C-alpha positions as CSV (number, residue, x, y, z in Angstrom):
1,M,76.6,34.7,207.3
2,D,79.4,33.5,209.5
3,R,82.9,33.8,209.3
4,T,83.4,30.5,207.7
5,S,80.9,31.5,204.9
6,D,82.6,34.6,204.5
7,A,86.0,33.1,204.0
8,R,84.5,30.4,201.6
9,R,83.1,33.0,199.4
10,A,86.3,35.2,199.4
11,T,88.1,32.1,197.9
12,Q,85.5,31.5,195.1
13,P,86.3,32.7,191.6
14,R,85.0,36.1,191.0
15,L,84.0,38.1,188.1
16,L,82.2,41.2,189.3
17,D,82.5,43.4,192.4
18,E,79.7,43.1,194.9
19,A,78.4,46.5,193.9
20,D,77.7,45.1,190.3
21,L,75.8,42.1,191.5
22,G,72.3,44.0,192.3
23,D,70.7,43.4,189.1
24,T,69.6,40.0,187.5
25,K,72.1,40.0,184.5
26,G,75.0,40.5,187.0
27,K,73.8,37.5,189.0
28,I,73.9,35.4,186.0
29,L,77.1,36.3,184.7
30,E,78.6,35.8,188.1
31,A,77.2,32.6,188.5
32,A,78.0,31.6,184.9
33,F,81.6,32.4,185.6
34,R,82.0,30.4,188.7
35,R,80.7,27.3,186.9
36,L,83.2,27.8,184.0
37,A,86.1,28.6,186.4
38,T,85.3,25.4,188.5
39,E,83.7,22.9,186.2
40,G,84.5,24.1,182.6
41,Y,82.5,24.6,179.7
42,A,81.4,21.1,178.6
43,A,79.6,20.6,182.0
44,L,78.0,24.2,181.9
45,S,74.6,23.7,182.9
46,M,71.9,26.7,182.5
47,R,69.6,25.2,185.3
48,E,72.5,25.0,187.6
49,I,73.5,28.5,186.6
50,A,70.0,29.8,187.2
51,R,69.8,28.1,190.7
52,D,73.2,29.7,191.7
53,A,72.1,33.0,190.6
54,G,68.8,32.7,192.7
55,V,66.8,33.4,189.3
56,N,64.1,31.6,187.4
57,H,66.0,29.6,184.5
58,A,63.6,31.5,181.9
59,L,65.2,34.6,182.8
60,I,68.8,33.3,181.5
61,N,66.9,32.7,178.2
62,Y,65.4,36.2,178.1
63,H,68.6,37.8,178.9
64,F,71.0,35.7,176.9
65,R,68.9,33.4,174.7
66,T,71.7,30.7,174.3
67,K,74.3,29.0,176.3
68,D,77.0,30.4,174.0
69,Q,75.8,33.8,174.0
70,L,76.0,33.6,177.8
71,V,79.4,32.3,177.8
72,I,80.4,35.1,175.3
73,A,78.8,37.6,177.8
74,V,81.0,36.3,180.5
75,L,84.2,36.6,178.2
76,D,83.4,40.2,177.1
77,E,82.9,41.3,180.7
78,A,86.5,39.4,181.9
79,N,88.3,40.6,179.0
80,R,87.1,44.2,179.3
81,Q,88.5,44.1,182.8
82,L,91.8,42.6,181.6
83,L,92.4,45.1,179.0
84,A,91.5,48.1,180.9
85,R,93.9,47.1,183.6
86,Q,96.7,46.1,181.2
87,K,96.6,49.4,179.2
88,A,96.4,51.4,182.3
89,M,99.6,49.6,183.5
90,Y,101.7,50.2,180.2
91,R,100.6,53.7,180.1
92,G,101.9,54.5,183.6
93,D,105.2,55.8,184.6
94,A,106.6,52.8,186.2
95,T,109.9,51.2,184.8
96,F,109.9,48.4,182.3
97,A,110.8,45.9,185.0
98,E,108.2,47.2,187.3
99,K,105.4,46.7,184.7
100,W,106.8,43.3,184.0
101,A,106.4,42.7,187.8
102,E,102.9,44.1,187.9
103,A,102.0,41.9,184.8
104,R,103.0,38.9,187.0
105,R,101.1,39.9,190.0
106,F,98.0,40.3,187.6
107,Y,98.7,36.7,186.2
108,R,98.7,35.5,189.9
109,D,95.6,37.2,190.7
110,D,93.9,35.8,187.4
111,I,94.8,32.3,188.5
112,A,93.2,32.9,191.9
113,S,90.0,34.4,190.3
114,G,89.3,32.0,187.6
115,F,89.7,34.0,184.9
116,V,92.8,32.1,183.5
117,R,90.7,28.8,183.7
118,V,87.8,30.4,182.0
119,Q,89.7,31.7,179.2
120,T,91.6,28.5,178.7
121,E,88.0,26.6,178.7
122,L,86.6,28.8,176.1
123,M,89.7,28.7,173.9
124,A,89.6,24.9,173.9
125,A,85.8,24.9,173.2
126,S,86.3,27.3,170.5
127,M,88.4,24.6,168.5
128,S,85.0,22.9,167.8
129,N,82.7,25.6,168.1
130,P,82.9,28.0,164.9
131,G,80.5,30.5,166.5
132,L,82.3,30.8,169.9
133,R,85.7,30.9,168.1
134,E,84.5,33.9,165.9
135,K,83.8,35.6,169.1
136,F,86.5,34.6,171.3
137,V,89.7,35.3,168.7
138,P,89.0,39.0,168.5
139,Q,89.3,39.1,172.2
140,L,92.7,37.2,172.1
141,R,93.8,39.5,169.5
142,A,93.1,42.6,171.4
143,W,95.3,41.3,174.3
144,Q,98.0,40.7,172.0
145,Q,97.8,43.9,170.6
146,V,98.4,45.3,174.1
147,V,101.5,43.3,174.3
148,Q,102.7,44.3,171.1
149,E,102.5,48.2,171.8
150,G,104.2,47.4,175.2
151,V,107.1,45.7,173.3
152,E,107.1,48.4,170.7
153,D,107.6,51.1,173.6
154,A,110.4,48.9,175.1
155,V,112.2,48.4,171.6
156,A,112.1,52.2,170.9
157,T,113.4,53.0,174.3
158,L,116.1,50.7,173.9
159,E,117.2,52.3,170.6
160,R,117.0,55.9,172.0
161,S,119.6,54.8,174.5
162,G,121.8,53.7,171.7
163,V,121.0,49.8,171.2
164,K,119.6,48.6,167.9
165,L,118.6,45.2,167.7
166,P,119.6,42.9,164.8
167,A,117.1,42.9,162.0
168,P,115.3,39.5,162.9
169,F,114.6,40.8,166.4
170,T,111.6,43.2,165.5
171,A,109.0,44.2,168.3
172,T,106.6,41.8,166.6
173,V,108.8,38.9,167.0
174,I,109.6,39.7,170.6
175,A,105.7,40.3,171.4
176,T,104.8,37.0,169.6
177,W,107.5,35.2,171.9
178,I,106.0,36.7,175.0
179,A,102.2,36.4,174.1
180,E,102.6,32.8,173.0
181,F,104.8,31.9,176.0
182,W,102.1,33.2,178.2
183,I,99.3,31.2,176.5
184,G,101.3,28.0,177.0
185,M,102.4,28.9,180.7
186,E,98.8,29.3,181.3
187,M,97.7,25.9,180.2
188,V,100.5,23.9,181.6
189,D,99.9,25.8,185.0
190,L,96.4,24.8,184.9
191,L,97.4,21.1,184.2
192,G,99.7,21.1,187.3
193,Y,102.6,19.7,185.4
194,P,105.3,18.6,187.8
195,D,108.0,21.5,188.4
196,A,106.3,23.6,185.6
197,R,105.7,26.7,187.6
198,K,109.3,26.6,189.1
199,T,110.6,26.7,185.6
200,H,108.2,29.4,184.3
201,Q,109.3,31.4,187.3
202,A,112.7,31.3,186.4
203,A,111.9,32.5,182.6
204,L,109.9,35.2,184.1
205,D,112.8,36.2,186.3
206,A,115.0,36.3,183.3
207,M,112.8,38.6,181.2
208,E,112.7,40.9,184.5
209,T,116.3,40.8,184.5
210,L,116.7,42.0,181.0
211,L,114.2,44.6,181.4
212,E,116.2,45.9,184.6
213,G,119.2,46.3,182.3
214,L,117.0,48.5,179.9
215,D,116.0,50.6,182.8
216,A,119.5,50.9,183.8
217,R,120.4,52.3,180.4
218,V,117.6,54.6,180.3
219,K,118.5,55.9,183.5
220,K,122.1,56.6,182.7
221,R,121.2,58.4,179.4
222,K,118.7,60.5,181.3
223,R,121.7,61.6,183.5
224,K,123.8,62.4,180.5
225,S,121.4,64.6,178.9
């Protein structure tokens, strides 16, 4: 393979590492992910996936039975990676502002990898597909729970530093703001709305500034104790 082919491959949407592409199922999942990320759910063709994966069309039916079961398997794998990465980040020793900055880097990676496009496509498809929605909603809730736990930790830390938020501003309310903003940001960014990314960056910067203030309080409290 020449350098041009290597470069083109590197910029394609990816789900699995090269080491995980040795078996038939891995090749099918990777091919399906790429098709979802580049063409969307409505245009998804099992025969084209088989061709991309270099396998017989019958093998997709054997391993996944239906188009939606294949799509769900793709979502399961992508979501497994996302949740493992997010949980590891939140459990780390970095400051709250550093974790927020890391989440922003994750987002940029997820845009580049095609994951955001795939997740948004399947969210849209779930609106009119009850079977897909039944599988998609728990995946979304699992991510929202990770956000909830991260906010609970931040609010508890703020209270230990001597600042108690007014009653309406619970961890659940703040986590809802963050999660729903993030979902909306993903959709608008994918649409390429004029100047949207600049506005989103300003909003993300503002949250990072707030978290830097929280980190400063925590650091000051530790020096006093």
